[in-house]
DONU-256156 format. One line per field, with one value per residue: residue number from 1; residue in three letters; x, y, z of N, C-alpha, C in turn. Coordinates in steps of 0.1 Angstrom, whole numbers, always signed. Layout:
BEGIN
nr [NUM/...]
rest [ALA/...]
nu [X/...]
nv [Y/...]
nw [Z/...]
cau [X/...]
cav [Y/...]
caw [Z/...]
cu [X/...]
cv [Y/...]
cw [Z/...]
END
This chain:
BEGIN
nr [1/2/3/4/5/6/7/8/9/10/11/12/13/14/15/16/17/18/19/20/21/22/23/24/25/26/27/28/29/30/31/32/33/34/35/36/37/38/39/40/41/42/43/44/45/46/47/48/49/50/51/52/53/54/55/56/57/58/59/60/61/62/63/64/65/66/67/68/69/70/71/72/73/74/75/76/77/78/79/80/81/82/83/84/85/86/87/88/89/90/91/92/93/94/95/96/97/98/99/100/101/102/103/104/105/106/107/108/109/110/111/112/113/114/115/116/117/118/119/120/121/122/123/124/125/126/127/128/129/130/131/132/133/134/135/136/137/138/139/140/141/142/143/144/145/146/147/148/149/150/151/152/153/154/155/156/157/158/159/160/161/162/163/164/165/166/167/168/169/170/171/172/173/174/175/176/177/178/179/180/181/182/183/184/185/186/187/188/189/190/191/192/193/194/195/196/197/198/199/200/201/202/203/204/205/206/207/208/209/210/211/212/213/214/215/216/217/218/219/220/221/222/223/224/225/226/227/228/229/230/231/232/233/234/235/236/237/238/239/240/241/242/243/244/245/246/247/248/249/250/251/252/253/254/255/256/257/258/259/260/261/262/263/264/265/266/267/268/269/270/271/272/273/274/275/276/277/278/279/280/281/282/283/284/285/286/287/288/289/290/291/292/293/294/295/296/297/298/299/300/301/302/303/304/305/306/307/308/309/310/311/312/313/314/315/316/317/318/319/320/321/322/323/324/325/326/327/328/329/330/331/332/333/334/335/336/337/338/339/340/341/342/343/344/345/346/347/348/349/350/351/352/353/354/355/356/357/358/359/360/361/362/363/364/365/366/367/368/369/370/371/372/373/374/375/376/377/378/379/380/381/382/383/384/385/386/387/388/389]
rest [MET/LYS/ALA/LYS/VAL/VAL/ALA/GLY/VAL/ASP/ILE/LEU/LEU/ARG/LYS/PRO/SER/ALA/ILE/LEU/GLY/SER/LEU/LYS/VAL/GLY/LEU/ILE/THR/ASN/PRO/THR/GLY/VAL/THR/GLY/GLU/LEU/VAL/SER/THR/ILE/ASP/ALA/PHE/HIS/ARG/HIS/ARG/ASP/MET/ASP/LEU/VAL/ALA/LEU/TYR/SER/PRO/GLU/HIS/GLY/ALA/ARG/GLY/ASP/LEU/GLN/ASP/GLY/ILE/CYS/GLU/GLN/HIS/TYR/ARG/ASP/PRO/ALA/THR/ASP/LEU/PRO/VAL/TYR/SER/LEU/TYR/GLY/GLU/ALA/SER/LYS/PRO/THR/ALA/VAL/MET/LEU/GLY/VAL/VAL/GLU/ALA/LEU/VAL/LEU/ASP/LEU/GLN/ASP/VAL/GLY/VAL/ARG/PHE/TYR/THR/TYR/ILE/SER/THR/LEU/LYS/TYR/ALA/LEU/GLU/ALA/ALA/ALA/GLU/GLN/ASP/ILE/PRO/PHE/ILE/VAL/LEU/ASP/ARG/PRO/ASN/PRO/ILE/ASP/GLY/ILE/SER/MET/GLU/GLY/ASN/ILE/PRO/GLU/PRO/ASP/PHE/THR/SER/VAL/VAL/CYS/SER/TYR/PRO/ILE/PRO/ILE/ARG/TYR/GLY/MET/THR/VAL/GLY/GLU/LEU/ALA/GLN/PHE/ILE/ASN/SER/GLY/VAL/GLY/ALA/ASN/LEU/HIS/VAL/VAL/ARG/MET/GLU/GLU/TRP/THR/ARG/ASP/MET/TRP/PHE/ASP/GLU/THR/GLY/LEU/PRO/TRP/VAL/GLN/PRO/SER/PRO/ASN/MET/PRO/SER/LEU/GLU/THR/ALA/THR/VAL/TYR/PRO/GLY/THR/CYS/PHE/PHE/GLU/GLY/THR/ASN/ILE/SER/GLU/GLY/ARG/GLY/THR/THR/ARG/PRO/PHE/GLU/TYR/LEU/GLY/ALA/PRO/TRP/ILE/ASP/ARG/ALA/LYS/TRP/ALA/GLU/GLU/LEU/ASN/ARG/LEU/GLU/LEU/PRO/GLY/VAL/ARG/PHE/ARG/SER/CYS/SER/PHE/VAL/PRO/SER/PHE/SER/LYS/TYR/LYS/GLY/GLU/ARG/CYS/SER/GLY/VAL/GLN/VAL/HIS/VAL/LEU/ASN/ARG/ASP/VAL/TYR/LYS/PRO/VAL/GLU/THR/ALA/LEU/HIS/MET/ILE/SER/SER/ALA/TYR/ASN/HIS/TRP/SER/GLU/SER/PHE/GLU/TRP/HIS/LEU/ALA/LYS/GLU/HIS/GLU/GLN/SER/TYR/TYR/PHE/ASP/LEU/LEU/ALA/GLY/THR/ASP/ARG/VAL/ARG/ARG/ALA/ILE/SER/ARG/GLY/VAL/SER/VAL/ASN/ASP/ILE/VAL/GLU/SER/TRP/GLN/GLU/GLY/LEU/ASN/SER/PHE/LYS/GLU/ARG/ARG/ASP/THR/HIS/LEU/LEU/HIS/GLY/GLY/ARG]
nu [+8/+6/+20/-1/-16/-12/-34/-36/-51/-48/-22/-20/-36/-19/-3/-17/-12/+13/+10/-13/-13/-28/-49/-82/-103/-117/-134/-135/-153/-167/-185/-164/-142/-125/-109/-83/-96/-122/-135/-153/-139/-148/-159/-137/-120/-136/-137/-111/-87/-68/-76/-94/-122/-144/-162/-180/-178/-195/-192/-207/-233/-233/-223/-226/-232/-258/-272/-284/-270/-265/-283/-289/-277/-289/-276/-269/-271/-249/-262/-248/-226/-233/-221/-219/-228/-218/-229/-211/-220/-240/-257/-234/-203/-178/-162/-173/-164/-180/-189/-165/-159/-148/-128/-95/-79/-82/-91/-90/-104/-111/-121/-113/-121/-103/-109/-117/-144/-155/-171/-157/-133/-137/-146/-122/-106/-120/-120/-92/-88/-104/-91/-66/-75/-85/-63/-55/-42/-42/-48/-43/-54/-39/-50/-54/-52/-78/-78/-53/-21/-8/-18/-30/-55/-75/-87/-73/-93/-111/-111/-136/-155/-156/-169/-187/-182/-160/-136/-109/-80/-72/-65/-91/-86/-62/-41/-31/-27/-50/-37/-15/-28/-39/-15/-8/-29/-27/-4/-12/-27/-17/-21/-15/-4/-4/+4/-5/+11/+5/+15/+34/+21/+22/+27/+16/-5/-38/-70/-79/-55/-44/-52/-69/-102/-130/-151/-180/-176/-197/-233/-238/-214/-206/-185/-151/-150/-170/-158/-137/-148/-160/-146/-150/-177/-193/-198/-221/-241/-245/-262/-292/-291/-293/-271/-271/-279/-299/-299/-282/-258/-245/-231/-219/-239/-254/-278/-310/-346/-349/-327/-310/-299/-284/-272/-257/-239/-225/-213/-196/-179/-167/-148/-127/-116/-90/-87/-114/-148/-182/-214/-246/-276/-305/-322/-340/-343/-347/-348/-340/-330/-355/-370/-385/-389/-381/-349/-327/-295/-260/-236/-206/-177/-148/-119/-91/-78/-54/-48/-71/-89/-108/-120/-116/-129/-156/-162/-161/-184/-204/-202/-209/-236/-247/-244/-260/-285/-295/-319/-332/-313/-301/-285/-281/-292/-276/-287/-279/-266/-282/-277/-258/-246/-247/-229/-208/-199/-189/-169/-153/-152/-166/-158/-155/-181/-191/-174/-180/-206/-202/-190/-164/-135/-131/-105/-91/-100/-90/-63/-58/-56/-31/-8/-15/-18/+9/+21/+8/+16/+43/+41/+27/+44/+62/+49/+45/+43/+49/+70/+80/+63]
nv [-12/+22/+52/+74/+101/+136/+162/+194/+212/+204/+209/+237/+244/+239/+261/+287/+315/+317/+317/+331/+353/+380/+383/+389/+363/+347/+318/+291/+263/+231/+201/+183/+196/+189/+182/+159/+147/+147/+171/+198/+221/+247/+249/+244/+265/+286/+283/+285/+303/+318/+325/+345/+342/+354/+352/+329/+308/+290/+262/+243/+223/+233/+248/+232/+209/+199/+200/+189/+180/+208/+226/+258/+279/+303/+333/+332/+330/+311/+287/+275/+292/+317/+332/+350/+333/+329/+321/+304/+292/+294/+324/+341/+331/+338/+352/+384/+419/+430/+407/+399/+419/+428/+409/+397/+377/+348/+314/+281/+250/+222/+189/+176/+154/+147/+151/+167/+176/+182/+206/+220/+227/+249/+267/+270/+282/+306/+318/+322/+341/+362/+368/+377/+400/+415/+418/+402/+377/+342/+311/+277/+247/+218/+187/+151/+138/+117/+96/+88/+104/+102/+91/+101/+111/+116/+143/+176/+204/+225/+261/+272/+257/+262/+261/+258/+231/+227/+244/+250/+244/+214/+179/+153/+135/+145/+141/+156/+171/+192/+214/+214/+217/+243/+258/+253/+265/+291/+300/+313/+333/+348/+353/+360/+334/+307/+275/+251/+224/+189/+163/+133/+122/+104/+101/+78/+70/+59/+70/+54/+45/+65/+68/+88/+99/+92/+116/+122/+139/+151/+148/+126/+111/+88/+71/+59/+40/+50/+74/+64/+54/+76/+95/+86/+76/+98/+110/+99/+116/+134/+121/+102/+80/+66/+76/+64/+80/+85/+59/+35/+32/+54/+63/+39/+21/+19/+26/+21/+21/+9/-6/-37/-56/-79/-83/-60/-62/-85/-78/-57/-70/-87/-71/-70/-50/-33/-41/-42/-54/-62/-64/-75/-59/-46/-16/+8/+41/+65/+92/+118/+109/+88/+84/+62/+43/+11/+4/-11/-25/-22/-29/-14/-30/-26/-43/-41/-13/+0/-4/+1/+22/+47/+68/+60/+35/+42/+56/+35/+21/+40/+43/+17/+15/+35/+24/+1/+8/+30/+41/+49/+61/+92/+124/+148/+182/+210/+227/+253/+262/+264/+258/+240/+206/+188/+168/+176/+198/+186/+171/+191/+197/+192/+172/+145/+135/+138/+121/+96/+94/+91/+67/+63/+46/+40/+37/+52/+77/+81/+79/+103/+121/+121/+137/+162/+155/+148/+173/+187/+172/+180/+207/+204/+191/+210/+221/+205/+194/+172/+155/+141/+125]
nw [+0/-9/+4/+23/+6/+11/+8/-8/+8/+35/+38/+36/+58/+79/+84/+75/+74/+63/+36/+30/+47/+63/+46/+32/+23/-5/-13/-36/-40/-33/-22/-25/-16/+10/+42/+52/+73/+66/+70/+59/+36/+36/+62/+77/+70/+79/+107/+114/+133/+122/+97/+74/+61/+37/+16/-6/-35/-59/-81/-108/-96/-71/-39/-17/-30/-39/-62/-94/-127/-149/-137/-128/-102/-78/-63/-28/+9/+28/+50/+71/+77/+72/+52/+21/-9/-42/-73/-99/-121/-146/-151/-146/-153/-147/-118/-109/-106/-86/-73/-62/-45/-13/-13/-11/-18/-38/-33/-45/-41/-54/-64/-93/-121/-140/-167/-197/-203/-179/-160/-140/-149/-166/-146/-131/-151/-157/-132/-128/-147/-138/-114/-123/-137/-116/-101/-79/-57/-66/-53/-56/-43/-44/-58/-64/-97/-104/-122/-128/-134/-158/-182/-214/-237/-266/-287/-296/-291/-314/-319/-326/-313/-286/-253/-222/-216/-229/-226/-229/-248/-245/-244/-241/-219/-198/-180/-157/-125/-106/-98/-115/-139/-135/-136/-162/-177/-167/-179/-201/-191/-169/-141/-106/-95/-71/-62/-39/-33/-33/-10/-12/-35/-66/-101/-112/-97/-91/-78/-57/-47/-32/-6/+2/+10/-10/-22/-39/-69/-83/-86/-103/-103/-87/-80/-83/-103/-120/-128/-143/-167/-176/-193/-219/-221/-216/-240/-249/-239/-260/-277/-285/-269/-237/-211/-188/-166/-138/-129/-108/-119/-134/-166/-169/-175/-206/-231/-248/-256/-281/-288/-295/-271/-267/-293/-295/-274/-281/-305/-297/-279/-296/-308/-292/-275/-256/-222/-214/-211/-222/-209/-216/-208/-190/-180/-161/-162/-135/-139/-163/-197/-212/-189/-166/-186/-201/-208/-231/-233/-227/-201/-192/-184/-168/-170/-169/-160/-166/-193/-206/-228/-226/-242/-269/-268/-263/-286/-304/-295/-300/-328/-336/-326/-341/-367/-367/-358/-373/-381/-358/-342/-330/-331/-306/-305/-290/-260/-253/-275/-302/-328/-329/-325/-295/-291/-306/-292/-269/-281/-291/-318/-350/-366/-357/-352/-379/-392/-381/-390/-417/-418/-413/-400/-365/-356/-375/-369/-343/-348/-362/-342/-331/-336/-326/-299/-293/-295/-275/-252/-250/-243/-219/-202/-192/-171/-150/-116/-101/-109/-141/-169]
cau [+0/+14/+18/-13/-14/-17/-40/-32/-58/-42/-9/-23/-41/-8/+1/-23/-7/+25/+7/-24/-11/-41/-58/-96/-103/-129/-132/-142/-152/-179/-183/-151/-132/-125/-96/-81/-105/-135/-141/-155/-129/-156/-160/-123/-115/-144/-134/-96/-85/-58/-82/-105/-130/-154/-172/-179/-181/-199/-192/-219/-238/-235/-212/-228/-233/-271/-278/-281/-262/-272/-292/-283/-280/-289/-268/-276/-262/-247/-268/-238/-216/-239/-213/-225/-224/-220/-228/-203/-226/-253/-256/-220/-193/-165/-164/-173/-158/-190/-188/-152/-160/-136/-119/-81/-73/-91/-86/-98/-103/-120/-116/-116/-120/-92/-115/-120/-158/-160/-172/-148/-121/-141/-146/-108/-101/-126/-115/-79/-89/-109/-80/-57/-81/-86/-49/-55/-35/-50/-42/-50/-50/-37/-56/-49/-60/-82/-76/-38/-15/+1/-26/-36/-63/-85/-83/-72/-105/-110/-116/-150/-163/-154/-181/-185/-177/-147/-132/-95/-74/-65/-72/-102/-79/-50/-30/-25/-35/-57/-26/-7/-37/-39/-3/-8/-39/-22/+7/-18/-36/-8/-25/-5/-9/+4/-2/-1/+13/+2/+26/+33/+14/+30/+19/+10/-15/-52/-74/-80/-42/-40/-56/-78/-116/-137/-163/-184/-174/-210/-243/-237/-201/-206/-174/-139/-154/-177/-148/-128/-154/-166/-139/-156/-192/-199/-202/-235/-249/-248/-270/-305/-289/-292/-258/-273/-284/-312/-296/-272/-245/-244/-220/-216/-251/-257/-289/-322/-356/-348/-314/-309/-288/-275/-265/-247/-228/-218/-204/-186/-169/-159/-137/-116/-109/-81/-91/-129/-158/-195/-224/-259/-284/-316/-324/-351/-339/-356/-349/-333/-336/-363/-375/-396/-390/-371/-338/-319/-281/-248/-228/-192/-169/-133/-111/-77/-78/-42/-47/-84/-89/-122/-125/-116/-139/-169/-164/-165/-198/-213/-202/-216/-250/-251/-245/-270/-299/-294/-332/-336/-302/-301/-275/-289/-288/-273/-297/-274/-261/-292/-272/-247/-248/-240/-217/-197/-193/-181/-157/-146/-151/-177/-152/-157/-195/-192/-166/-188/-218/-197/-185/-149/-132/-127/-90/-86/-103/-81/-49/-57/-53/-18/+1/-20/-14/+23/+24/+3/+25/+55/+38/+22/+55/+68/+40/+42/+48/+51/+78/+75/+61]
cav [+0/+34/+62/+83/+114/+148/+171/+208/+219/+201/+216/+251/+246/+238/+275/+295/+328/+317/+319/+341/+364/+384/+387/+384/+352/+341/+303/+284/+250/+223/+191/+176/+203/+184/+179/+145/+142/+148/+183/+207/+232/+258/+249/+244/+279/+295/+281/+287/+316/+326/+326/+355/+338/+364/+349/+315/+307/+276/+257/+235/+214/+240/+248/+221/+197/+194/+203/+180/+187/+217/+234/+271/+283/+317/+337/+331/+329/+297/+286/+271/+302/+330/+338/+350/+323/+334/+310/+305/+283/+300/+338/+345/+320/+344/+361/+398/+428/+431/+394/+398/+429/+431/+398/+401/+365/+337/+301/+271/+237/+213/+176/+174/+140/+145/+150/+181/+179/+185/+221/+226/+233/+262/+275/+273/+291/+319/+324/+327/+354/+373/+371/+385/+413/+423/+419/+396/+364/+330/+300/+265/+236/+207/+174/+141/+134/+104/+85/+88/+116/+98/+88/+112/+105/+125/+153/+190/+210/+237/+273/+275/+249/+266/+261/+255/+218/+226/+258/+252/+234/+203/+166/+148/+130/+153/+136/+166/+174/+205/+224/+215/+223/+257/+263/+252/+275/+304/+304/+322/+342/+357/+357/+358/+320/+299/+261/+244/+211/+177/+155/+118/+118/+101/+102/+66/+67/+61/+76/+44/+43/+77/+68/+99/+95/+96/+123/+122/+153/+156/+138/+114/+106/+82/+62/+59/+33/+60/+84/+56/+52/+89/+102/+82/+74/+111/+113/+95/+128/+140/+112/+98/+68/+69/+74/+57/+89/+80/+46/+34/+30/+63/+63/+25/+16/+26/+18/+28/+11/+3/-14/-51/-56/-91/-80/-49/-67/-95/-71/-50/-80/-93/-62/-73/-38/-36/-39/-40/-63/-56/-73/-71/-55/-37/-7/+18/+54/+72/+106/+120/+102/+75/+82/+52/+33/+0/+5/-23/-20/-29/-23/-14/-36/-24/-54/-36/+1/+6/-5/+5/+35/+51/+76/+51/+25/+48/+59/+22/+19/+49/+39/+4/+18/+43/+16/-9/+14/+44/+47/+53/+69/+107/+133/+158/+196/+216/+236/+267/+265/+257/+255/+230/+194/+187/+159/+184/+206/+177/+167/+202/+196/+184/+162/+132/+132/+136/+109/+84/+94/+87/+53/+63/+37/+47/+37/+63/+89/+82/+81/+116/+130/+118/+148/+172/+149/+149/+187/+190/+166/+188/+219/+200/+186/+221/+226/+194/+196/+159/+146/+141/+113]
caw [+0/-10/+15/+21/+1/+18/-2/-6/+18/+48/+39/+38/+71/+89/+87/+64/+73/+55/+22/+29/+56/+68/+34/+32/+14/-12/-15/-47/-36/-32/-12/-27/-8/+24/+48/+54/+83/+60/+74/+47/+35/+40/+77/+83/+69/+87/+121/+117/+139/+113/+83/+73/+50/+36/+5/-12/-49/-62/-94/-111/-86/-58/-29/-8/-38/-39/-75/-105/-138/-158/-129/-124/-88/-75/-51/-15/+20/+33/+63/+82/+80/+69/+42/+8/-19/-55/-83/-111/-131/-150/-157/-145/-151/-141/-107/-113/-96/-75/-65/-54/-34/-4/-14/-14/-24/-42/-31/-51/-36/-61/-69/-107/-125/-150/-180/-203/-203/-165/-160/-131/-157/-170/-134/-129/-161/-156/-119/-130/-155/-129/-104/-131/-140/-103/-95/-66/-58/-68/-47/-59/-34/-53/-55/-74/-109/-99/-132/-130/-140/-170/-194/-222/-248/-272/-296/-292/-297/-323/-312/-329/-305/-272/-245/-208/-215/-237/-224/-231/-258/-239/-248/-232/-208/-200/-172/-148/-113/-107/-96/-127/-149/-133/-141/-177/-182/-163/-188/-211/-184/-162/-128/-96/-91/-62/-61/-27/-38/-24/-6/-14/-47/-77/-113/-116/-87/-92/-66/-47/-42/-25/+8/+4/+9/-23/-21/-53/-74/-87/-82/-111/-103/-74/-77/-92/-115/-129/-134/-152/-180/-180/-204/-231/-222/-215/-253/-251/-237/-272/-285/-278/-261/-223/-205/-175/-156/-132/-125/-98/-126/-145/-175/-170/-183/-219/-238/-253/-258/-294/-290/-292/-261/-270/-305/-293/-265/-289/-315/-290/-274/-308/-312/-282/-271/-245/-208/-212/-216/-222/-205/-220/-196/-191/-169/-162/-155/-127/-144/-175/-209/-211/-175/-164/-197/-200/-218/-234/-237/-222/-190/-194/-173/-170/-164/-167/-162/-171/-207/-211/-235/-225/-254/-281/-265/-264/-300/-310/-291/-307/-342/-337/-324/-353/-379/-365/-355/-378/-382/-345/-336/-332/-325/-299/-305/-277/-256/-253/-289/-309/-342/-327/-318/-282/-293/-312/-281/-261/-289/-295/-332/-357/-374/-351/-356/-393/-396/-377/-399/-430/-417/-411/-388/-352/-356/-383/-362/-332/-353/-366/-331/-325/-338/-316/-285/-291/-292/-261/-242/-249/-235/-206/-194/-186/-160/-140/-103/-94/-118/-155/-176]
cu [+9/+11/+6/-9/-19/-21/-35/-38/-52/-29/-11/-27/-31/-4/-4/-17/+6/+22/-3/-22/-24/-51/-72/-98/-117/-125/-141/-141/-166/-177/-170/-140/-133/-111/-95/-90/-119/-143/-142/-145/-136/-156/-147/-118/-123/-141/-119/-94/-76/-64/-93/-113/-142/-165/-169/-184/-184/-198/-206/-221/-238/-224/-213/-232/-247/-279/-274/-274/-271/-282/-284/-287/-280/-280/-276/-266/-261/-252/-258/-229/-221/-230/-221/-219/-228/-218/-220/-207/-239/-251/-241/-211/-180/-169/-163/-166/-167/-189/-176/-152/-148/-126/-105/-73/-83/-84/-95/-94/-114/-114/-121/-117/-111/-97/-120/-134/-162/-160/-163/-136/-125/-141/-132/-103/-107/-122/-101/-79/-94/-98/-69/-62/-82/-73/-49/-49/-46/-43/-50/-44/-50/-44/-52/-58/-65/-80/-62/-33/-6/-7/-32/-43/-73/-78/-80/-84/-101/-116/-131/-160/-161/-168/-177/-180/-165/-141/-117/-90/-65/-72/-82/-96/-65/-39/-23/-33/-41/-47/-18/-15/-38/-27/-3/-17/-33/-11/+1/-27/-27/-13/-14/-9/+1/-3/+4/-1/+9/+16/+23/+25/+24/+21/+11/-2/-29/-58/-75/-66/-37/-42/-66/-93/-122/-150/-168/-183/-187/-220/-242/-223/-198/-193/-162/-142/-161/-167/-139/-134/-159/-159/-145/-171/-200/-204/-216/-245/-253/-256/-283/-304/-287/-277/-260/-277/-297/-311/-285/-258/-244/-230/-214/-227/-253/-268/-301/-333/-355/-335/-316/-297/-278/-266/-254/-236/-219/-208/-193/-175/-161/-147/-125/-108/-102/-88/-106/-137/-172/-205/-238/-268/-296/-317/-335/-347/-350/-358/-340/-339/-343/-367/-386/-397/-378/-361/-331/-305/-270/-243/-214/-185/-155/-126/-97/-77/-66/-40/-60/-83/-104/-128/-126/-127/-153/-172/-168/-180/-207/-214/-210/-231/-255/-253/-256/-284/-300/-308/-337/-326/-303/-290/-283/-283/-285/-283/-292/-269/-270/-288/-261/-252/-240/-228/-205/-190/-185/-168/-148/-143/-163/-171/-154/-171/-197/-185/-174/-200/-214/-192/-170/-146/-128/-111/-84/-89/-93/-67/-48/-54/-39/-8/-2/-16/+1/+27/+20/+12/+37/+53/+34/+34/+62/+61/+38/+49/+52/+59/+72/+73/+50]
cv [+12/+43/+71/+97/+125/+158/+185/+215/+217/+207/+230/+253/+245/+252/+284/+309/+329/+320/+330/+354/+367/+388/+381/+375/+349/+327/+297/+269/+243/+211/+183/+183/+199/+182/+164/+138/+144/+160/+192/+218/+245/+260/+250/+259/+288/+294/+285/+301/+325/+328/+337/+352/+348/+361/+335/+316/+293/+273/+250/+225/+220/+238/+236/+208/+191/+196/+193/+188/+197/+227/+246/+275/+298/+320/+336/+332/+315/+296/+283/+283/+316/+339/+339/+339/+328/+323/+313/+296/+289/+314/+343/+334/+325/+353/+376/+406/+430/+419/+394/+408/+432/+419/+402/+389/+355/+324/+291/+258/+228/+200/+175/+158/+137/+145/+164/+185/+185/+201/+228/+232/+247/+272/+279/+284/+305/+326/+329/+340/+365/+377/+380/+399/+422/+424/+414/+382/+353/+318/+287/+254/+223/+194/+164/+142/+120/+93/+84/+100/+113/+98/+100/+105/+116/+135/+167/+197/+222/+249/+276/+267/+251/+267/+258/+240/+216/+240/+261/+241/+224/+190/+162/+143/+136/+150/+147/+167/+188/+216/+226/+221/+238/+264/+264/+263/+289/+309/+313/+333/+353/+361/+354/+345/+314/+286/+255/+229/+200/+171/+140/+113/+115/+99/+90/+62/+69/+65/+66/+40/+54/+76/+79/+94/+100/+103/+126/+137/+159/+145/+125/+109/+99/+75/+64/+51/+41/+69/+77/+55/+66/+96/+98/+82/+87/+115/+109/+106/+135/+132/+109/+84/+72/+66/+69/+67/+84/+65/+46/+33/+40/+62/+49/+17/+25/+19/+27/+17/+3/-4/-28/-54/-68/-89/-70/-54/-77/-88/-64/-59/-86/-84/-64/-60/-40/-32/-38/-51/-57/-67/-67/-69/-47/-28/+3/+31/+60/+87/+106/+112/+89/+73/+72/+42/+23/+2/-8/-19/-29/-22/-25/-19/-34/-34/-50/-22/+7/+5/-1/+19/+39/+58/+67/+41/+31/+52/+46/+19/+27/+46/+26/+7/+25/+34/+6/-4/+28/+50/+53/+63/+84/+114/+145/+172/+201/+226/+250/+271/+258/+252/+244/+217/+193/+178/+167/+193/+198/+173/+178/+203/+189/+173/+147/+127/+129/+124/+96/+83/+89/+72/+52/+54/+45/+47/+48/+76/+92/+85/+96/+126/+130/+130/+159/+167/+151/+163/+191/+185/+175/+200/+215/+197/+198/+226/+216/+197/+183/+150/+145/+127/+114]
cw [+0/+1/+12/+16/+10/+8/+2/+6/+32/+49/+42/+53/+82/+93/+75/+63/+65/+41/+21/+37/+63/+58/+36/+20/+8/-16/-26/-43/-37/-23/-13/-19/+7/+29/+48/+64/+79/+66/+61/+48/+39/+55/+83/+82/+78/+102/+124/+122/+130/+99/+84/+60/+49/+25/+0/-26/-53/-77/-97/-100/-72/-48/-20/-16/-40/-52/-86/-116/-145/-150/-124/-110/-87/-64/-39/-3/+25/+47/+74/+86/+79/+59/+29/-2/-33/-65/-95/-121/-134/-157/-157/-143/-145/-130/-112/-102/-84/-67/-56/-43/-26/-4/-18/-19/-27/-40/-38/-46/-42/-65/-83/-109/-136/-164/-185/-202/-189/-164/-150/-137/-161/-158/-131/-138/-159/-143/-121/-137/-146/-119/-111/-133/-127/-96/-81/-67/-59/-63/-50/-49/-42/-48/-66/-86/-106/-109/-137/-137/-152/-183/-201/-234/-253/-281/-289/-298/-306/-316/-314/-320/-290/-265/-231/-206/-224/-237/-227/-240/-251/-244/-237/-219/-208/-190/-164/-136/-115/-106/-109/-139/-147/-138/-156/-183/-179/-172/-199/-205/-176/-148/-118/-89/-81/-60/-48/-31/-27/-20/-8/-26/-58/-89/-117/-107/-93/-79/-54/-41/-33/-10/+12/+3/-4/-19/-35/-58/-79/-85/-90/-113/-90/-70/-86/-104/-125/-136/-144/-166/-185/-192/-218/-232/-220/-229/-256/-247/-249/-282/-278/-272/-247/-219/-191/-163/-151/-129/-114/-105/-137/-152/-176/-178/-195/-226/-242/-255/-271/-297/-287/-284/-264/-282/-303/-284/-273/-298/-308/-284/-284/-312/-303/-279/-258/-231/-205/-218/-215/-219/-210/-208/-199/-179/-172/-154/-147/-131/-156/-187/-205/-196/-175/-176/-196/-212/-219/-239/-231/-209/-194/-182/-176/-162/-161/-170/-168/-186/-214/-217/-235/-237/-266/-280/-268/-279/-308/-307/-299/-322/-344/-336/-336/-365/-378/-364/-360/-379/-369/-338/-339/-325/-319/-302/-291/-273/-257/-266/-299/-323/-341/-321/-305/-283/-297/-301/-272/-268/-292/-310/-338/-365/-370/-355/-371/-398/-392/-386/-413/-430/-416/-399/-376/-351/-364/-376/-351/-337/-357/-355/-326/-325/-327/-302/-283/-288/-279/-250/-239/-240/-221/-197/-187/-174/-149/-127/-96/-103/-132/-160/-186]
END
């Protein structure tokens, strides 16, 4: 068993004045911001005699984590601390000068899942920009990349497809901690950034090897198993196939009423994709797509996470479903971008959707990403805090 990792928040709390002095602090966090003793970062800061916490900022799902995906939160006061809580998901993605008010330093403590789609990356980017504009220091409390800090997969998005689920040109799986990602993004922003590094974390670690408690980063990310498949199966959000929301296995159950589950599982297993098998299954979502309807599909079983390629696997799944049930399969339009397909916003390009629709092989699609990945890795390596690889 590897040594227990010490997250950035616990290191900061040893002597916060060494980094923050007597500055009035604004905290960007949610339920994943916890100490090693599972005390909320909000409460730990609020109670600490050497901390002057004056405001809270919440990403998607809320500061206390009670909101489902896509729900915009209004500003309010936190009942436990009576501090103002400003939503950074909805009308204002970037902290405004009014929101920052008397704040003299911004601190971010969020557990990301290591995937470009996750809106916490947008929150990080916009907060860095706000800190630079207001000329206040920005402190990131480092946390692990839960799906390891080595693996990279996916394309580099195109500028025309920038959105809250694709706010920065990085691959889908980028292999950096939140602190390293902050340094990478800040190279183009120029904020006064300080990263409080973790202790005892190494790049090859998965979250269950850190000794840290898993606090679900969002309502539909209940486990590390979910996070493992999410870099690929999130793509199903852009189709009329259920991604398993409303079940106990979101992003692991995939299906629709019109799919032949046995046929789909058989074909996918015939591909012998690395590290994964597919089990035919049925499920009834309690909310989201096909609420209350019986869906037929597959469950993704990851047998070897070190060789499993979630993005490539999911594209094989979508290509297979498109080819077999083209009369029922649909690409969903994005709610916020009515002229765009949501799949394209997730992919950061329309090339992947068009290629699948034309029957281009997934292997060819993936191969086309390699040059961009190589270039990204060179730039990424200059911002790593925990050794290179």
